[in-house]
C-alpha positions in Angstrom: -110.1 -14.9 229.4 -112.7 -15.8 226.8 -114.6 -19.0 227.6 -117.0 -19.1 224.6 -117.2 -17.1 221.4 -119.9 -17.2 218.7 -118.5 -15.8 215.5 -120.5 -14.6 212.4 -123.6 -16.6 213.1 -126.4 -16.7 210.6 -129.7 -18.5 210.9 -132.9 -18.2 208.9 -136.2 -20.1 208.9 -137.6 -19.7 205.4 -137.7 -16.0 204.6 -137.4 -15.0 208.2 -133.8 -14.2 209.2 -133.3 -14.8 212.9 -129.6 -14.0 213.2 -127.2 -12.4 210.8 -123.4 -11.9 211.4 -124.1 -12.3 215.2 -121.1 -12.0 217.5 -121.3 -13.1 221.2 -118.6 -13.6 223.8 -118.7 -15.1 227.4 -115.7 -14.6 229.7 -114.6 -17.0 232.4 -116.8 -16.8 235.6 -119.1 -14.2 233.9 -122.8 -14.2 234.8 -125.0 -13.1 231.8 -128.7 -12.6 231.6 -130.2 -13.1 228.1 -133.5 -11.2 227.6 -135.8 -10.3 224.7 -139.4 -10.4 223.6 -141.1 -13.7 222.8 -139.9 -15.0 219.5 -136.7 -13.0 219.3 -134.6 -16.1 219.4 -133.3 -16.4 223.0 -133.9 -20.2 223.2 -132.6 -20.8 219.7 -129.3 -18.9 220.5 -128.9 -21.0 223.7 -129.3 -24.2 221.6 -126.7 -23.1 219.1 -124.2 -22.1 221.9 -124.8 -25.6 223.6 -124.3 -27.4 220.3 -127.8 -28.7 220.2 -128.6 -26.8 217.0 -126.4 -25.9 214.0 -126.5 -22.4 212.5 -126.6 -21.9 208.7 -123.1 -20.5 209.0 -120.6 -19.3 211.5 -118.8 -21.1 214.3 -118.8 -21.6 218.1 -115.3 -21.5 219.8 -115.0 -23.0 223.3 -111.9 -22.8 225.5 -109.9 -26.0 225.3 -110.9 -28.5 228.1 -113.9 -26.4 229.2 -117.2 -28.2 229.9 -120.7 -26.9 229.1 -124.0 -28.0 230.6 -127.3 -27.0 228.9 -130.7 -27.1 230.7 -133.5 -26.5 228.1 -137.0 -25.5 229.0 -138.1 -29.1 228.3 -135.3 -31.4 229.5 -134.4 -34.6 227.7 -133.3 -37.9 229.3 -132.1 -41.2 227.7 -134.7 -44.0 227.3 -135.0 -46.1 230.5 -133.0 -43.6 232.6 -133.7 -43.5 236.3 -133.1 -40.7 238.8 -130.1 -42.6 240.2 -128.5 -43.3 236.8 -128.7 -39.6 235.8 -127.5 -38.1 239.1 -125.0 -40.6 240.5 -122.3 -39.3 238.3 -123.7 -36.1 236.9 -120.4 -34.2 237.1 -119.1 -34.4 233.5 -115.4 -34.4 234.5 -116.0 -36.9 237.3 -118.0 -39.1 234.9 -115.1 -39.1 232.4 -112.5 -39.8 235.1 -114.6 -42.7 236.5 -115.2 -44.2 233.1 -111.5 -44.0 232.2 -110.6 -45.6 235.6 -113.1 -48.5 235.0 -111.8 -49.1 231.5 -108.2 -49.2 232.7 -109.2 -51.5 235.5 -110.7 -54.0 233.1 -107.6 -53.7 230.9 -105.3 -54.5 233.8 -107.3 -57.7 234.6 -106.2 -59.3 231.4 -102.9 -57.4 230.9 -100.1 -59.6 229.6 -97.4 -57.0 228.8 -94.0 -56.4 230.4 -93.5 -55.4 234.0 -92.5 -51.8 232.9 -95.7 -51.4 230.9 -97.7 -52.8 233.8 -96.1 -50.2 236.2 -96.9 -47.4 233.7 -100.5 -48.5 233.7 -100.6 -48.5 237.5 -99.2 -45.0 237.5 -101.9 -43.9 235.0 -104.6 -45.6 237.2 -103.3 -43.7 240.2 -103.5 -40.4 238.3 -107.1 -41.2 237.3 -107.9 -42.0 240.9 -106.6 -38.6 241.9 -108.7 -37.0 239.2 -111.8 -38.8 240.6 -111.0 -37.5 244.1 -110.4 -34.0 242.8 -113.8 -33.9 241.1 -115.9 -35.1 244.0 -114.8 -38.6 244.9 -116.3 -42.0 244.3 -119.5 -41.7 246.3 -121.5 -38.7 245.0 -124.8 -40.4 245.8 -125.2 -38.6 249.1 -124.8 -35.2 247.6 -127.2 -36.0 244.8 -129.9 -37.3 247.3 -129.5 -34.2 249.5 -129.9 -32.0 246.5 -133.0 -33.9 245.3 -134.5 -33.8 248.8 -134.3 -30.0 248.7 -135.9 -30.0 245.3 -138.8 -32.2 246.6 -137.8 -35.4 244.7 -137.7 -38.5 246.9 -137.8 -41.4 244.4 -134.2 -42.3 243.8 -134.7 -45.5 241.8 -137.8 -44.5 239.8 -137.7 -44.3 236.0 -137.7 -40.7 234.8 -140.3 -41.5 232.2 -142.8 -42.2 234.9 -142.4 -38.7 236.5 -144.5 -35.7 236.0 -143.2 -32.8 233.9 -142.5 -30.8 237.1 -140.5 -33.6 238.7 -138.6 -34.2 235.5 -137.6 -30.5 235.5 -136.4 -30.8 239.1 -134.3 -33.8 238.3 -132.8 -31.9 235.3 -132.1 -28.9 237.6 -130.3 -31.2 240.0 -128.3 -32.9 237.2 -127.3 -29.4 235.9 -126.1 -28.3 239.4 -124.2 -31.5 240.1 -122.4 -31.3 236.8 -120.3 -28.3 238.0 -119.4 -27.2 234.4 -117.2 -24.3 233.4 -120.3 -22.8 231.6 -123.9 -23.4 232.7 -126.7 -22.6 230.2 -130.1 -22.3 231.8 -133.3 -21.7 229.8 -136.2 -20.8 232.1 -135.0 -22.9 235.0 -137.7 -21.7 237.4 -140.6 -23.1 235.3 -142.5 -25.7 237.3 -140.8 -24.6 240.6 -142.6 -23.0 243.5 -141.5 -19.7 245.0 -139.7 -21.3 247.9 -137.7 -23.7 245.7 -137.0 -20.8 243.3 -135.6 -18.8 246.2 -133.4 -21.8 247.2 -132.2 -22.3 243.6 -131.1 -18.7 243.4 -128.8 -19.3 246.4 -127.4 -22.5 244.8 -126.6 -20.7 241.6 -125.0 -17.8 243.4 -122.6 -20.2 245.1 -121.9 -22.2 241.9 -118.4 -21.7 240.4 -118.0 -21.1 236.7 -119.8 -18.9 234.1 -123.6 -18.7 233.7 -125.8 -17.8 230.8 -129.4 -17.4 232.0 -132.7 -17.0 230.2 -135.5 -16.2 232.7 -138.4 -14.0 233.3 -137.6 -14.0 237.1 -136.4 -10.5 237.7 -134.9 -11.3 241.1 -132.7 -13.8 239.4 -131.6 -11.1 236.9 -131.0 -8.6 239.7 -129.2 -10.9 242.1 -127.2 -13.3 239.8 -126.0 -11.6 236.7 -123.4 -8.9 236.1 -124.3 -8.3 232.4 -127.6 -8.2 230.5 -127.6 -9.0 226.8 -130.8 -8.1 224.9 -131.8 -9.9 221.7 -133.3 -7.1 219.5 -135.9 -7.8 216.8 -133.9 -8.7 213.8 -131.3 -10.7 215.8 -128.9 -7.9 216.9 -127.4 -8.2 220.4 -127.0 -5.2 222.7 -125.0 -5.6 225.9 -125.6 -3.6 229.1 -123.2 -3.9 232.1 -124.8 -4.6 235.5 -127.9 -6.4 236.6 -131.5 -6.0 235.5 -132.1 -2.8 237.5 -129.1 -1.2 235.9 -130.3 -2.3 232.5 -133.7 -0.6 233.1 -131.9 2.6 234.1 -129.7 2.5 231.0 -132.7 1.8 228.8 -134.5 4.8 230.2 -131.6 7.1 229.5 -131.3 5.6 226.0 -135.0 6.1 225.3 -134.8 9.7 226.5 -131.8 10.5 224.3 -133.5 8.9 221.3 -136.6 10.9 221.9 -134.6 14.1 222.1 -132.7 13.2 218.9 -136.0 12.4 217.2 -137.5 15.7 218.3 -134.4 17.6 216.9 -134.7 15.7 213.7 -138.4 16.5 213.3 -137.7 20.2 214.0 -134.9 20.3 211.4 -137.2 18.6 208.8 -140.0 21.1 209.5 -137.5 24.0 208.9 -136.2 22.5 205.7 -139.7 21.7 204.4 -140.9 25.2 205.2 -137.9 26.7 203.3 -138.3 24.4 200.3 -142.0 25.5 200.1 -141.0 29.1 199.6 -140.6 28.5 195.9 -137.9 28.3 193.2 -136.1 31.4 194.3 -135.4 30.1 197.7 -134.3 26.7 196.4 -131.8 28.3 194.0 -129.9 29.8 196.9 -129.5 26.3 198.4 -126.9 23.9 197.3 -128.1 20.9 195.4 -126.3 18.6 197.9 -128.2 20.1 200.8 -131.5 19.6 199.1 -130.7 16.0 198.5 -129.6 15.5 202.1 -132.9 17.0 203.3 -134.9 14.7 201.1 -132.9 11.7 202.2 -133.4 12.5 205.8 -137.2 12.8 205.3 -137.3 9.5 203.6 -135.4 7.8 206.5 -137.5 6.2 209.2 -136.8 7.9 212.5 -136.7 6.3 215.9 -139.8 4.3 216.6 -140.3 3.0 220.2 -140.7 -0.8 220.3 -144.3 -1.9 220.5 -145.5 -3.7 223.6 -148.6 -5.8 224.0 -151.5 -3.5 224.8 -153.4 -5.8 227.2 -156.8 -4.3 228.1 -159.7 -5.5 230.1 -163.3 -5.1 229.0 -165.6 -3.2 231.2 -167.3 -5.4 233.9 -170.3 -5.0 236.2 -169.6 -3.6 239.6 -169.0 -6.1 242.4 -171.6 -6.7 245.0 -170.8 -6.8 248.7 -169.9 -10.5 248.5 -167.3 -11.4 246.0 -166.2 -14.9 247.0 -166.2 -16.6 250.4 -165.5 -20.1 251.7 -166.0 -21.4 255.2 -164.5 -24.5 256.9 -163.7 -26.2 253.5 -162.2 -29.7 253.6 -161.0 -31.5 250.5 -159.2 -34.9 250.4 -157.8 -37.3 247.8 -158.1 -40.7 249.4 -156.4 -40.5 252.8 -154.5 -37.3 251.9 -156.1 -34.1 253.2 -155.3 -31.3 250.7 -157.5 -28.6 252.3 -158.4 -28.7 256.0 -160.8 -26.2 257.6 -159.9 -23.5 255.1 -161.9 -20.2 255.4 -161.4 -17.2 253.1 -163.1 -13.9 252.2 -162.2 -12.2 249.0 -163.3 -8.5 248.8 -163.3 -5.9 246.1 -159.8 -4.6 245.5 -158.1 -7.7 246.9 -155.2 -9.1 244.8 -154.6 -12.3 246.7 -151.4 -14.2 245.8 -151.6 -18.0 246.5 -148.3 -19.6 247.4 -147.0 -23.0 248.5 -144.8 -25.9 247.5 -145.7 -27.9 244.4 -148.5 -30.4 245.2 -149.9 -28.7 248.3 -153.2 -28.0 246.5 -153.0 -24.5 245.0 -154.9 -25.5 241.8 -157.2 -27.7 243.9 -158.1 -24.6 246.0 -158.9 -22.5 242.9 -161.0 -25.2 241.3 -162.9 -25.8 244.5 -163.6 -22.1 244.9 -164.8 -21.9 241.3 -167.2 -24.9 241.8 -165.3 -27.2 239.4 -164.6 -29.5 242.3 -167.1 -29.9 245.2 -165.6 -29.7 248.7 -165.9 -32.8 251.0 -167.5 -30.4 253.5 -167.8 -26.7 254.2 -169.3 -24.2 251.8 -168.3 -21.8 249.0 -170.3 -18.7 248.2 -169.9 -16.8 245.0 -171.5 -13.3 245.0 -174.5 -12.7 242.8 -172.7 -9.9 240.9 -169.4 -11.8 240.6 -168.3 -12.7 237.1 -165.3 -15.0 236.9 -162.6 -15.3 234.3 -160.3 -18.3 234.9 -156.8 -18.8 233.5 -155.9 -22.4 233.5 -152.1 -23.0 233.6 -152.5 -25.9 231.1 -154.2 -23.5 228.6 -156.8 -26.2 228.0 -159.3 -23.5 226.9 -157.3 -23.0 223.7 -158.0 -25.3 220.7 -154.8 -25.9 218.8 -156.7 -26.4 215.6 -158.4 -23.0 215.7 -156.9 -19.9 214.2 -155.7 -17.1 216.5 -158.6 -14.9 215.3 -161.2 -17.7 215.9 -159.8 -18.5 219.3 -159.7 -14.9 220.6 -163.5 -14.3 220.3 -166.6 -15.4 218.5 -167.5 -11.8 217.8 -166.2 -9.5 214.9 -166.3 -6.5 217.2 -165.3 -6.2 220.9 -166.0 -3.7 223.6 -162.9 -2.4 225.5 -163.5 0.2 228.1 -166.7 1.4 226.5 -165.0 1.6 223.1 -166.2 -0.6 220.3 -163.3 -1.9 218.1 -162.7 -4.6 215.5 -161.3 -7.8 216.9 -158.6 -7.6 214.2 -157.4 -4.3 215.6 -157.6 -5.6 219.2 -155.3 -8.5 218.2 -152.9 -6.2 216.3 -152.5 -4.2 219.5 -151.6 -7.5 221.2 -148.8 -8.0 218.7 -150.8 -10.4 216.5 -150.6 -8.9 213.0 -153.2 -9.9 210.5 -151.0 -12.7 208.8 -150.4 -14.1 212.3 -154.2 -14.0 213.1 -154.7 -16.7 210.4 -152.1 -19.1 212.0 -153.2 -22.1 214.0 -153.0 -21.8 217.7 -150.9 -25.0 217.8 -148.1 -23.2 215.8 -147.7 -20.4 218.4 -144.9 -20.3 220.9 -145.6 -20.8 224.6 -145.4 -17.0 225.2 -147.7 -16.3 222.3 -150.3 -18.8 223.5 -150.1 -17.3 226.9 -150.7 -13.8 225.5 -153.6 -15.1 223.4 -155.3 -16.8 226.4 -155.0 -13.6 228.5 -156.4 -11.5 225.6 -159.4 -13.9 225.4 -160.1 -13.9 229.1 -159.9 -10.1 229.4 -162.8 -9.9 226.9 -165.1 -11.8 229.2 -166.2 -8.7 231.2 -165.1 -10.4 234.4 -164.8 -8.6 237.8 -162.9 -11.5 239.4 -159.8 -12.8 237.7 -158.6 -16.2 238.8 -155.1 -16.7 237.3 -153.2 -20.0 237.7 -149.5 -19.4 236.7 -150.2 -16.6 234.1 -146.5 -15.5 234.1 -145.0 -18.7 232.5 -143.3 -18.0 229.2 -144.1 -14.3 229.1 -141.3 -12.0 228.2 -140.3 -9.2 230.6 -142.0 -6.4 228.6 -145.4 -8.2 228.6 -144.9 -9.1 232.3 -144.6 -5.4 233.1 -147.7 -4.6 231.1 -149.7 -7.4 232.9 -148.5 -6.0 236.3 -149.8 -2.5 235.5 -153.1 -3.9 234.2 -153.8 -5.9 237.4 -152.7 -3.1 239.7 -155.3 -0.8 237.9 -158.0 -3.5 237.8 -161.1 -2.4 239.7 -162.3 -5.9 240.6 -160.6 -8.7 242.6 -157.8 -11.1 241.7 -156.8 -14.6 242.8 -153.3 -15.3 241.6 -151.1 -18.4 241.7 -147.6 -17.7 240.5 -144.0 -18.6 241.5 -142.8 -15.2 240.2 -141.7 -13.5 243.4 -141.1 -10.1 241.8 -144.6 -10.2 240.3 -146.1 -11.0 243.7 -144.2 -8.2 245.3 -145.6 -5.7 242.7 -149.2 -6.9 242.4 -150.3 -8.7 245.6 -152.1 -7.0 248.5 -152.2 -10.2 250.5 -150.7 -13.7 250.4 -152.5 -16.9 251.1 -150.0 -19.5 252.1 -150.8 -23.2 251.8 -148.7 -24.9 254.5 -148.7 -28.4 253.2 -150.7 -29.8 256.1 -154.0 -28.7 254.5 -154.2 -25.3 256.3 -154.2 -21.9 254.6 -152.9 -18.8 256.3 -153.5 -15.3 255.1 -150.7 -12.7 255.5 -151.2 -9.0 254.8 -149.0 -7.3 252.2 -146.9 -8.6 249.3 -144.5 -11.5 249.0 -141.7 -9.8 250.8 -143.9 -8.9 253.7 -145.1 -12.6 253.8 -141.5 -13.9 254.0 -140.7 -11.4 256.8 -143.9 -12.3 258.8 -143.4 -16.0 258.2 -139.8 -15.9 259.4 -140.9 -14.0 262.5 -143.6 -16.5 263.2 -141.3 -19.4 262.8 -138.7 -17.8 265.1 -141.4 -17.0 267.7 -142.7 -20.6 267.6 -139.2 -21.9 268.0 -138.5 -19.6 270.9 -141.8 -20.6 272.5 -141.0 -24.3 272.1 -137.5 -23.8 273.6 -139.0 -21.8 276.5 -141.6 -24.4 277.2 -138.9 -27.1 277.2 -136.7 -25.0 279.5 -139.6 -24.4 281.9 -140.5 -28.0 281.9 -136.9 -29.0 282.6 -136.6 -26.5 285.4 -139.9 -27.6 287.0 -138.7 -31.2 286.9 -135.4 -30.3 288.5 -137.2 -28.3 291.2 -139.6 -31.2 291.9 -136.7 -33.6 292.2 -134.9 -31.3 294.6 -138.0 -31.1 296.8 -138.5 -34.8 296.8 -134.9 -35.1 298.0 -135.8 -33.2 301.1 -135.2 -29.6 300.2 -137.7 -26.8 300.6 -139.3 -24.8 297.8 -137.4 -21.7 296.8 -139.2 -18.4 297.5 -138.5 -14.9 296.4 -138.1 -12.0 298.8 -141.5 -10.5 299.5 -142.5 -6.9 299.9 -143.0 -5.7 303.5 -146.5 -6.3 304.7 -148.6 -5.3 307.6 -146.8 -5.6 310.9 -143.3 -5.5 309.3 -140.9 -2.8 310.1 -139.7 -0.9 307.0 -136.0 0.2 307.3 -135.7 3.9 308.0 -139.1 4.1 309.9 -140.1 3.8 313.5 -137.6 4.2 316.4 -134.6 4.2 314.2 -135.9 6.8 311.7 -133.5 9.5 312.9 -130.4 7.4 312.6 -128.1 8.2 309.7 -128.5 6.0 306.6 -126.2 3.0 306.7 -123.2 3.1 304.5 -123.3 1.0 301.3 -121.8 -2.4 301.8 -119.5 -4.1 299.3 -121.1 -6.9 297.4 -119.4 -10.2 297.3 -117.6 -11.1 294.1 -120.3 -13.6 293.1 -123.1 -11.0 293.8 -121.3 -8.3 291.8 -121.0 -10.6 288.8 -124.6 -11.6 289.1 -125.7 -7.9 289.2 -123.5 -7.0 286.2 -125.1 -9.8 284.1 -128.7 -9.1 285.3 -129.6 -6.5 282.7 -128.6 -8.8 279.8 -130.7 -11.6 281.3 -133.7 -9.2 281.6 -133.3 -8.0 278.0 -133.1 -11.6 276.7 -136.2 -12.5 278.7 -138.0 -9.4 277.3 -137.1 -10.5 273.7 -138.6 -14.0 274.4 -141.8 -12.4 275.8 -142.1 -10.3 272.6 -141.7 -13.4 270.5 -144.3 -15.3 272.7 -146.7 -12.4 272.3 -146.2 -12.5 268.5 -147.0 -16.2 268.5 -150.2 -15.6 270.4 -151.5 -13.1 267.8 -150.0 -14.9 264.8 -152.9 -15.6 262.2 -151.4 -19.1 261.7 -152.2 -20.0 265.3 -155.6 -18.4 265.5 -157.4 -20.6 263.0 -157.3 -24.1 261.6 -155.6 -27.1 263.3 -153.0 -24.9 265.1 -155.7 -23.5 267.4 -155.0 -26.5 269.7 -151.5 -25.1 270.4 -152.9 -21.9 272.0 -153.1 -23.2 275.6 -149.4 -24.3 275.4 -148.4 -20.9 273.8 -150.3 -19.0 276.6 -148.6 -21.2 279.3 -145.2 -20.5 277.8 -145.9 -16.8 277.6 -147.0 -16.7 281.3 -143.9 -18.6 282.3 -141.7 -16.0 280.6 -143.7 -13.2 282.3 -143.2 -14.9 285.7 -139.5 -15.3 285.0 -139.2 -11.5 284.2 -140.8 -10.6 287.5 -138.3 -12.8 289.3 -135.4 -11.2 287.5 -136.6 -7.7 288.3 -137.1 -8.7 291.9 -133.6 -10.1 292.2 -132.1 -7.1 290.4 -133.8 -4.8 292.9 -132.6 -6.9 295.8 -129.0 -6.7 294.7 -129.3 -2.9 294.0 -130.7 -2.4 297.5 -128.0 -4.6 299.0 -125.3 -2.6 297.3 -126.9 0.7 298.6 -127.0 -0.6 302.1 -130.8 -0.9 302.2 -130.9 -4.5 303.2 -130.2 -5.9 306.7 
């Protein structure tokens, strides 16, 4: 059943027509991803569907009784709002039911009507109480606080106006999730979220009931959450593709191939017709006039032209020396809070190092310390003599909003790209900044356009070390793909902070994880490898802790038994000198004893012995992994190594005992024991 329908929408800004006769439908429980290049109108369409903006003409039809929640890129809150006031009753239907119940309660306090009217109001109040219970109950504060805690917000009573932009976005995300609408509209919900929180949010949205319309550059979201992709084409047309983002790419590839084949056939036909027409009047007389007109009309038509993409290019840079960038035992604190503790790092040629960690752990501080913008409290940072750095600041402070695009891009009329000299105007045109746009002020650009301009400016600096702090924010998917290819082909080194998990999987050769306690741990491989290794490390550490606790408990129990007058347990020992081995000596010629039947208890013990040995072997593998885990070989965790080694040795000793007992029972069953 149709949940929302946009009919015959028209919107223009001056002479630029954004939408014309646009039709769009969302069905109940449908999950839709809305994509398109920067400036195509995705956010504008979301605002219209949410009722936050009015089109020039057309209408929005919403199913009767359905609720819609809209999360814009930059969320809005009422003046004086606190975290508690916004989240205590964020569910729209619950808020309406609670408000109606409170209003009716006040009315009953001063009611002076007939008993029958009073009874009717009581029945109505009971119905409202049932509605409140049905939509989550009276006390939703616990759920809200739990959700906020997962999002890293712990200040329940604080005014939202006092929060940073990132924290305001997290409160807005929590408010949207708690609202439980029939249709949730999300415009770039992952901005300002770290990779771990983005991963968590994906799971929350997957479990959320109702329909979803999502604008995001996070391709894992588009792959895992949506069942239809709608692309906003230049000119405002919408094209729908069934399936997720991967299915969309497959369909687009087939579509492009078919168009290319059609264009090739068209060009061949035109060549044939032109050749015939050039043969002279005699040939033309044998052709019908209508055919000649069709040929000329076809030649005048514009054939298929593949959509342009930003041609990001990097200027040639000097070759890197042996040392690119190194730091050793770096400490950095803000007051009593240690942000970096004993951090050591080596960046080599060809490294594309992704830096990850929760918001506020010090990712940007690490970059600025490595670049010399902030001196470390102790330790040293060494930048190679041949290293030339280009730094992308996530705040884009390097761009002057009062400069024109042309002025901001470079101070030179000509630029050198890959050994080729070209005009700056042409370079900017290749980056989808046509000449009229080059005369615009930087402050008038969209977020994605400013991002693209800053990247274009940095790539002209002939750098061989790119330090990029959140370069993927606001970029459309096409430009993200271009940037990925560029960084993968880059001959220098890259330090990259981003929450885009797909981007890290494609680009990174190693991950540097900031753990929140000031330590930094390097993992080989991309983001997916990092998650796998980290999960294994956490499981191994947990197993080791459990094993250490088990051994400690067993030792305490054994000590208590000895103190009570018992004797220490001992394992059967192998025959030594002076001991008679069964089957040797005077009884060597006697027939082998017949197998004896094990007792019921011994038989059950033998049957379960292999499983116990396998479990112990798994614990030993986990303990060995913990001993070689990079997280435990440097920084503050080195102090844990003796405990880890002791736990490993205890497991190895247990395995020896298990094998000895297993052999003892096998021998007993075979009649080899006295």
